[in-house]
C-alpha positions in Angstrom: 0.0 0.0 0.0 1.3 3.5 -0.9 1.1 5.5 2.3 2.6 9.0 2.9 3.8 9.8 6.4 4.9 13.4 5.6 1.6 15.3 6.0 1.8 17.6 9.0 -1.3 19.7 8.4 -3.6 16.7 7.7 -4.3 13.6 9.7 -6.9 10.9 9.7 -7.8 10.8 13.4 -10.3 8.0 13.6 -12.6 5.8 11.4 -15.7 3.8 12.3 -19.1 2.7 11.0 -18.9 4.4 7.6 -17.4 7.7 8.9 -14.0 9.2 9.1 -12.8 12.0 11.4 -10.1 14.2 9.8 -8.0 17.2 10.7 -7.4 19.8 7.9 -5.1 22.3 9.5 -6.9 23.4 12.7 -10.4 22.2 11.6 -11.8 18.8 12.3 -14.3 17.4 9.8 -16.5 14.3 10.0 -17.3 12.8 6.6 -18.9 9.5 5.3 -16.8 6.8 3.8 -18.5 3.5 2.7 -15.2 1.5 2.8 -15.2 1.8 6.6 -17.1 -1.3 7.5 -15.6 -1.9 10.9 -16.9 -0.6 14.3 -14.6 1.4 16.4 -17.3 3.3 18.4 -19.6 6.2 17.7 -17.3 9.0 16.4 -19.9 11.7 17.2 -19.9 10.6 20.8 -16.2 9.9 21.1 -15.3 13.3 19.8 -18.2 15.3 21.1 -17.3 19.0 21.3 -14.2 18.6 19.1 -15.8 18.3 15.7 -16.1 21.5 13.6 -18.3 20.3 10.8 -20.2 17.2 9.7 -21.1 16.2 6.1 -24.5 14.5 6.0 -25.6 12.3 3.1 -29.0 12.8 1.6 -31.2 9.9 0.6 -31.9 11.7 -2.7 -28.2 11.9 -3.5 -25.5 14.3 -2.5 -25.8 15.9 0.9 -24.9 19.0 2.9 -22.4 20.3 5.4 -23.4 21.1 9.0 -21.0 23.5 10.6 -20.9 23.1 14.4 -18.4 25.9 14.7 -17.6 28.9 12.6 -15.4 27.9 9.7 -14.0 30.2 7.0 -15.2 29.7 3.4 -11.6 28.8 2.5 -8.4 28.0 4.5 -5.0 26.6 3.5 -2.9 23.7 4.6 0.7 22.9 3.7 2.4 19.8 2.4 6.2 20.4 2.4 6.6 23.5 0.3 3.2 23.3 -1.3 0.1 25.1 -0.1 -3.5 23.9 -0.9 -6.8 25.6 -0.5 -9.5 23.7 1.5 -13.2 24.3 0.9 -16.4 22.6 2.0 -17.5 21.4 -1.4 -20.4 19.4 -2.7 -20.4 15.6 -2.4 -18.3 15.7 0.8 -15.2 17.0 -1.1 -12.6 19.3 0.4 -10.6 20.1 -2.7 -7.8 17.7 -1.9 -7.1 14.0 -1.7 -4.4 13.7 1.0 -3.8 10.1 0.2 -2.2 11.2 -3.1 0.8 12.7 -1.2 2.8 9.6 -2.0 2.3 10.1 -5.7 3.2 13.8 -5.3 6.5 12.7 -3.6 7.2 10.3 -6.4 6.6 12.8 -9.2 8.6 15.5 -7.5 11.5 13.2 -7.0 11.5 11.9 -10.6 11.3 15.4 -12.0 14.0 16.7 -9.7 16.4 13.9 -10.6 15.8 14.3 -14.4 18.5 16.0 -16.3 16.1 17.6 -18.8 13.2 19.9 -19.0 10.0 17.9 -18.3 6.6 18.6 -19.8 3.8 17.1 -17.7 0.2 16.6 -18.7 -2.4 16.3 -15.9 -5.7 14.9 -17.3 -8.8 15.0 -15.2 -6.7 17.4 -13.1 -9.3 18.4 -10.5 -8.0 21.1 -8.2 -4.4 20.6 -9.4 -2.5 19.2 -6.4 -0.5 17.0 -8.7 0.0 19.9 -11.1 1.4 22.1 -8.2 3.7 19.3 -7.1 5.2 18.9 -10.6 5.4 22.7 -11.1 7.3 23.1 -7.9 10.2 21.0 -9.2 10.5 23.0 -12.4 8.3 21.0 -14.8 6.2 22.7 -17.6 2.6 21.6 -16.7 -0.6 21.4 -18.8 -3.6 21.0 -16.6 -6.9 19.8 -18.1 -10.3 19.5 -16.5 -13.9 19.8 -17.8 -14.9 21.9 -14.8 -14.2 25.6 -14.9 -14.6 25.7 -11.1 -11.9 23.1 -10.6 -9.6 25.1 -12.9 -10.1 28.2 -10.8 -9.2 26.3 -7.6 -6.1 25.0 -9.3 -5.1 28.5 -10.1 -5.6 29.4 -6.4 -3.4 26.5 -5.4 -0.7 27.5 -7.8 -0.8 31.1 -6.5 -0.9 30.1 -2.8 2.2 28.0 -3.4 4.0 31.0 -4.9 4.2 29.4 -8.4 2.2 31.8 -10.5 5.2 32.8 -12.5 6.0 29.2 -13.4 5.0 27.6 -16.8 1.5 26.1 -16.5 -1.4 26.0 -19.0 -5.0 25.7 -17.8 -7.6 24.2 -20.1 -11.3 23.7 -19.5 -11.8 20.9 -22.0 -13.0 17.3 -22.6 -9.9 15.2 -22.0 -10.3 12.8 -25.0 -11.0 15.7 -27.4 -8.0 17.6 -26.0 -5.6 14.6 -26.5 -6.9 14.1 -30.1 -6.1 17.8 -30.8 -2.7 17.5 -29.3 -2.0 14.5 -31.6 -2.9 16.6 -34.6 -0.8 19.5 -33.4 2.2 17.3 -32.8 2.6 18.3 -29.2 4.6 15.9 -27.0 4.8 15.3 -23.2 7.4 13.6 -21.0 5.0 12.5 -18.3 1.3 12.0 -17.9 -0.8 11.7 -14.8 -4.6 11.1 -14.8 -7.3 10.6 -12.3 -10.3 9.5 -14.4 -13.7 9.3 -12.8 -15.9 6.3 -13.0 -18.4 8.3 -15.0 -18.4 11.9 -16.1 -19.4 14.5 -18.7 -17.2 16.8 -20.7 -17.6 20.5 -21.4 -20.2 19.8 -24.1 -21.9 16.8 -22.4 -19.5 14.2 -23.7 -20.0 11.0 -21.7 -17.1 9.3 -20.0 -17.3 5.7 -18.8 -14.0 4.4 -17.3 -14.6 0.7 -18.2 -15.3 1.6 -21.8 -13.1 4.6 -22.4 -9.9 4.3 -20.4 -8.1 1.9 -22.7 -8.8 4.1 -25.7 -7.5 7.2 -23.8 -4.3 5.5 -22.8 -3.7 4.4 -26.4 -4.3 7.9 -27.6 -1.8 9.2 -25.0 0.9 7.0 -26.5 0.8 9.3 -29.5 1.6 12.5 -27.5 4.5 11.1 -25.4 8.1 12.0 -26.1 10.6 9.4 -27.3 11.9 8.9 -23.8 9.1 9.6 -21.3 9.6 9.7 -17.6 6.4 8.3 -16.0 2.7 7.6 -16.7 0.4 7.3 -13.6 -3.3 6.3 -13.5 -5.2 6.8 -10.3 -8.6 5.3 -9.7 -11.3 5.3 -7.1 -13.7 3.2 -9.1 -15.2 0.4 -7.1 -14.4 -3.1 -8.5 -11.5 -1.9 -10.6 -8.3 -3.8 -9.5 -4.8 -2.4 -9.4 -3.9 -5.5 -11.5 -6.2 -4.2 -14.2 -4.3 -0.9 -14.3 -1.0 -2.8 -14.4 -2.2 -4.9 -17.3 -3.4 -1.8 -19.2 0.0 -0.2 -18.8 1.9 -3.4 -19.6 0.1 -3.8 -22.9 0.5 -0.1 -23.8 3.4 1.8 -22.2 5.7 -1.2 -21.4 5.0 -2.7 -24.8 6.2 0.5 -26.5 8.9 1.8 -24.1 9.9 -1.2 -22.0 10.3 0.3 -18.5 8.8 -0.8 -15.2 5.1 -1.2 -14.3 3.8 -1.3 -10.7 0.5 -0.9 -9.0 -0.9 -0.9 -5.5 -3.6 0.4 -3.2 -3.3 3.9 -1.9 -4.1 4.5 1.8 -3.9 6.6 4.9 -2.8 5.5 8.4 -5.5 6.0 11.0 -4.1 7.7 14.1 -6.4 6.2 16.7 -5.5 2.5 16.1 -2.8 2.2 13.5 -5.1 0.7 11.0 -5.0 1.8 7.4 -7.9 3.3 5.3 -7.9 2.1 1.7 -8.4 5.1 -0.6 -8.3 3.8 -4.2 -5.6 2.3 -6.4 -2.9 3.4 -8.8 -1.0 2.0 -11.7 2.4 3.4 -12.7 4.8 3.0 -15.6 8.2 4.5 -15.3 11.4 4.6 -17.4 14.4 2.5 -16.5 16.5 5.6 -16.2 
C-alpha cells in the first residue's frame, strides 16, 4: 500500500461505521466513507465538542455540510513547500485527496532527478495538487479538466504555493478531445498523470465511462508522449477496478512500446487512533528504467 507519512497539516484521526474524522489544519471534519465497514465506536460521541463540521448524506443523492463551529469559506494547509486551499465542497469533497501525497512525492522526486526539462500533462486534473507538485520542481505543466470551477481552484493553489510565474497552462476541456487535438498539433509530453472518474461528462456533455473509455484514452496518449518519457500514472477510485487491471493496461501499452517498469498498489492513509489503514483507491504506474 502506498502511504505517505509526511503530511503535518492533515491527519486521519479515527474511522468507524462508515465515517472518518479528519483534521485539515486546525479544523476537524467528519465525513462519510463507505469503505469503513468496521466498528470502532460512535465517532460523534467519542469526539463530542471537538468536531467543527459534519457532512450528512442525503437519501436523494449528494448531501450537505453542517457547521458546528464557525469555519472560513476557504483555508489553507501545507504539504512540504506546497500550499493547498481547502473548501467545504459538494459531495463531501474538500478540494484535496491527501492520500495522493505519496504520488506527489514520487513525481517531484522523478522530475528533480531528471536532467532535462520535463513537460507534464495532468488529465482530469481536478484542483491541481499534482500539477502544483510537478510545477514546484520545475516541470512545464498542462492542466486539463472539464470543470471551470476546478480550474479556478487549481489557479488558487498555484498562487498560494508561490508558483504563479511558473510555466503552466490551464484548459477547460474534454480530456479525450484535447488529447486528439494534441495529436494533430504534434505536441509531446514527457510525463502524464490522470485521475479518471468512474463516470463523467465533458464540457459539451461528452459521456465518460472508465470501463469503456480508459483503454482508448491511454492508447491515444501514446501518440503524444516523447521518445523517452519519464512516467505515466493512472489513479482510480472506481469500485471493483483492480490495481492489476491498471497494471495490465500499462503493460500492454506503455511497457510494450517503451519497456520500463510497471507497478501498482492500493493507496491508503494511516488511522491515528488505532494504527489501521484506510484504503483510498488504487494506482498503476509506468516509469522509465533511467
